[in-house]
Each structure stands twice: as C-alpha cells, then as structure tokens.
C-alpha positions as MATLAB code, in Angstrom:
seq = 'XXXXXXXXXXXXXXXXXXXXXXXXXXXXXXXXXXXXXXXXXXXXXXXXXXXXXXXXXXXXXXXXXXXXXXXXXXXXXXXXXXXXXXXXXXXXXXXXXXXXXXXXXXXXXXXXXXXXXXXXXXXXXXXXXXXXXXXXXXXXXXXXXXXXXXXXXXXXXXXXXXXXXXXXXXXXXXXXXXXXXXXXXXXXXXXX';
ca = [
     117.404   75.297  140.662;
     119.947   73.650  139.192;
     122.869   72.668  140.604;
     126.608   74.375  139.222;
     129.422   73.688  139.695;
     129.971   76.616  141.620;
     127.075   75.668  143.728;
     128.869   72.702  144.933;
     132.484   73.818  144.918;
     131.245   76.456  147.183;
     129.114   73.099  149.688;
     132.100   71.365  149.718;
     134.559   74.447  150.999;
     135.007   75.544  154.938;
     132.697   78.117  155.977;
     135.544   80.931  155.306;
     136.113   79.545  151.641;
     133.084   79.757  150.572;
     132.610   82.825  150.012;
     135.899   83.044  147.535;
     135.941   81.483  144.195;
     138.130   78.166  143.788;
     139.432   77.855  140.045;
     138.879   74.411  138.321;
     140.034   72.736  135.180;
     137.984   70.413  133.843;
     139.986   67.093  133.171;
     137.129   64.977  131.727;
     134.461   64.549  130.852;
     132.866   60.506  130.157;
     129.895   59.258  127.491;
     127.833   58.483  131.293;
     127.798   62.536  131.940;
     130.092   61.970  134.416;
     131.951   64.831  133.983;
     135.821   64.865  135.921;
     137.226   68.611  137.729;
     140.680   69.500  138.269;
     141.189   71.865  141.387;
     143.830   72.855  143.323;
     143.520   71.573  145.965;
     142.186   67.949  143.706;
     140.091   66.061  141.902;
     136.143   65.912  141.742;
     133.659   64.188  140.049;
     130.464   64.676  139.091;
     127.081   63.971  137.361;
     124.049   65.797  137.893;
     120.484   63.698  136.976;
     117.618   64.805  135.592;
     113.958   64.483  137.444;
     112.658   67.382  139.935;
     115.544   68.760  142.169;
     118.437   67.702  139.886;
     119.585   65.258  141.507;
     123.327   66.337  141.811;
     126.647   63.767  142.726;
     129.960   63.957  143.545;
     133.110   63.018  145.478;
     135.761   64.749  145.731;
     138.981   63.891  146.303;
     142.167   65.985  148.022;
     145.520   65.991  146.618;
     147.084   67.885  149.534;
     147.583   65.276  152.523;
     144.532   66.221  154.522;
     143.229   64.009  157.327;
     139.851   63.572  155.581;
     140.717   63.435  151.439;
     137.411   62.116  150.247;
     134.127   64.255  150.789;
     131.252   61.956  149.092;
     127.858   65.235  148.536;
     124.867   64.246  147.427;
     122.096   67.243  146.899;
     118.600   68.356  146.330;
     117.237   71.437  146.982;
     113.966   69.568  147.309;
     115.929   68.250  150.414;
     116.369   71.496  152.281;
     115.804   70.881  156.575;
     114.136   74.248  158.386;
     114.367   75.043  160.553;
     114.756   73.868  164.029;
     114.379   69.621  162.341;
     117.079   67.576  162.401;
     116.757   64.891  159.699;
     119.313   61.991  159.665;
     120.700   60.727  155.766;
     122.790   57.561  155.657;
     124.385   56.148  151.923;
     124.723   53.077  150.717;
     126.035   51.572  147.741;
     124.467   48.980  145.827;
     126.035   46.705  143.172;
     127.661   42.506  141.986;
     130.167   43.042  145.258;
     128.165   43.532  147.692;
     127.118   46.583  149.580;
     129.211   49.470  151.700;
     127.090   52.034  153.948;
     128.370   55.604  155.530;
     127.726   55.857  159.076;
     124.568   57.978  159.947;
     124.599   61.902  159.297;
     122.148   64.300  161.156;
     122.010   67.509  159.489;
     119.986   70.334  162.210;
     118.726   74.270  160.247;
     120.493   75.423  158.284;
     121.511   72.836  155.555;
     119.569   73.972  152.220;
     119.418   70.139  150.206;
     122.714   69.537  150.647;
     123.731   65.575  152.151;
     127.631   65.297  152.949;
     130.210   63.079  154.365;
     133.610   63.044  154.777;
     136.254   60.509  154.784;
     139.820   59.331  156.314;
     142.023   56.427  155.979;
     140.913   53.670  154.303;
     137.301   54.102  154.908;
     137.902   56.663  151.894;
     139.180   54.119  150.254;
     137.140   51.171  150.538;
     134.487   53.643  149.619;
     135.960   54.371  145.988;
     136.181   51.153  145.931;
     133.143   50.223  146.241;
     131.587   53.533  144.414;
     134.089   51.856  141.486;
     131.961   48.039  141.295;
     128.184   49.559  142.971;
     124.903   49.551  140.340;
     123.475   52.277  142.484;
     123.563   54.766  145.501;
     120.775   54.492  147.344;
     120.829   58.049  150.635;
     118.600   57.226  153.272;
     116.382   60.173  154.667;
     115.158   59.424  158.717;
     115.057   55.482  157.617;
     113.129   56.081  154.474;
     114.556   56.001  151.509;
     115.129   59.245  149.723;
     117.267   59.390  146.559;
     118.036   56.004  144.503;
     120.671   57.625  142.211;
     121.783   54.927  139.216;
     125.699   55.063  138.274;
     126.372   54.567  134.966;
     129.755   54.213  134.276;
     130.184   54.403  137.504;
     133.942   52.352  138.340;
     135.635   54.323  134.947;
     134.547   57.989  136.700;
     135.876   56.320  139.501;
     139.528   55.423  136.986;
     139.034   58.874  135.214;
     139.414   60.820  138.966;
     141.936   58.613  140.469;
     143.838   59.923  136.432;
     143.789   63.173  137.720;
     145.237   62.762  141.595;
     148.380   61.237  139.427;
     148.428   65.096  138.087;
     149.786   66.220  140.662;
     153.320   66.922  141.233;
     153.020   65.909  145.343;
     151.583   61.577  146.023;
     149.766   62.595  149.982;
     147.296   60.383  147.939;
     149.427   58.064  146.518;
     147.292   55.041  148.563;
     144.187   55.790  147.110;
     145.297   55.981  143.736;
     147.146   52.563  143.920;
     144.046   51.011  144.737;
     144.107   50.236  140.799;
     141.387   51.732  137.992;
     138.515   49.637  137.608;
     136.204   50.012  134.842;
     138.132   52.002  132.897;
     135.828   50.599  129.379;
     132.862   53.508  128.832;
     135.808   56.613  129.998;
     135.903   59.524  126.486;
     139.406   59.419  127.716;
     139.444   63.971  126.143;
     143.195   64.770  127.873;
     144.586   61.555  128.316;
];
C-alpha cells in the first residue's frame, strides 16, 4: 500500500473531519525528497521512504491558533496493531546537538500503522528546533527499534515549513516561525 497525501491528511484530522476532503496545495519540494504543502489550516512537510512498507514521515503545523499546533506522524502499513493488542511507541531525534525524545505513546486496537504525537508549546518549538539539526529519527516499538529514518535536508525542510506558515494572515504560529530558519541550503525554492 502506498501512502498518498489524501491518506496522510485523513490520518491527521479528527475522526468527524476525516470523512471530508481538505484541499491542499504543494508549497515547495526539496532536492532531498521533502514536500511542503499548504492547507487552509496549516502547513505540512512530508517524506516517503523507499523499501518495504514505504514508511511516511509527516510534520503538520497548525496556523489556526490551536493550543496543540504540531503533529509528528510516522506511518507504515507494516505497523498495524491487531485487535486487542497494546503497543508503546517512542520517538527519538538524534543529531549533532544531542537528542530529543518524545513521550511514550500507547496505541490500541483500531490504530492502523500510524504513530502520531501532538505537541503544545513550548514542546512544539523544541521538536522543530531539534528536527532541524537532527541526522535521523528513531522510532521505538515496545522498547525496540522499529524504524530508523535518516533526515537528509531536514533543516531546510523545517525552514520551508516555517516559510509556509508566514503565508497565513493570522500570526498565531509566530513563536515557532520566529525560532529561525536553520538549514536552508539544499532546498529548491520554486515558490520563493
């Protein structure tokens, strides 16, 4: 199964909203395979990794003043949780500036290969800053490594995500946008 933008957008929306289609436009694409997209309520950065399962990594930042503005999501059809099972996941960003580790997220029953973490401020800003300097994202399942995703051009993609957020008339996302634009090299600025 190949993860499409529609599947990613549906997975990030609350259940009642998932049934409707939310339009998006591609804001930019980087040389390292990151796609930045703009939706009416925020911006995404997204990358699909090759190999078995075609793992997808998505960061969504809301621009609508949400109290929980950032969602980190990793998905693979190989991670489906069987009915009645409970699985614990943890994210860890590894890079030259140290490590960032998210809280453990427990998934049960109906989760279908999507692991997500929603972050409020200041944790959202901390994650974006750590992501911009990270060399990889490790995902642990029940304490064992489930996926190791290399993040080439992640800093540039974070910069373009922040640029995308500045296109909104409301500045509710200003604390994250103001954090800077690290790693802009290696990015194709087709829409700049």
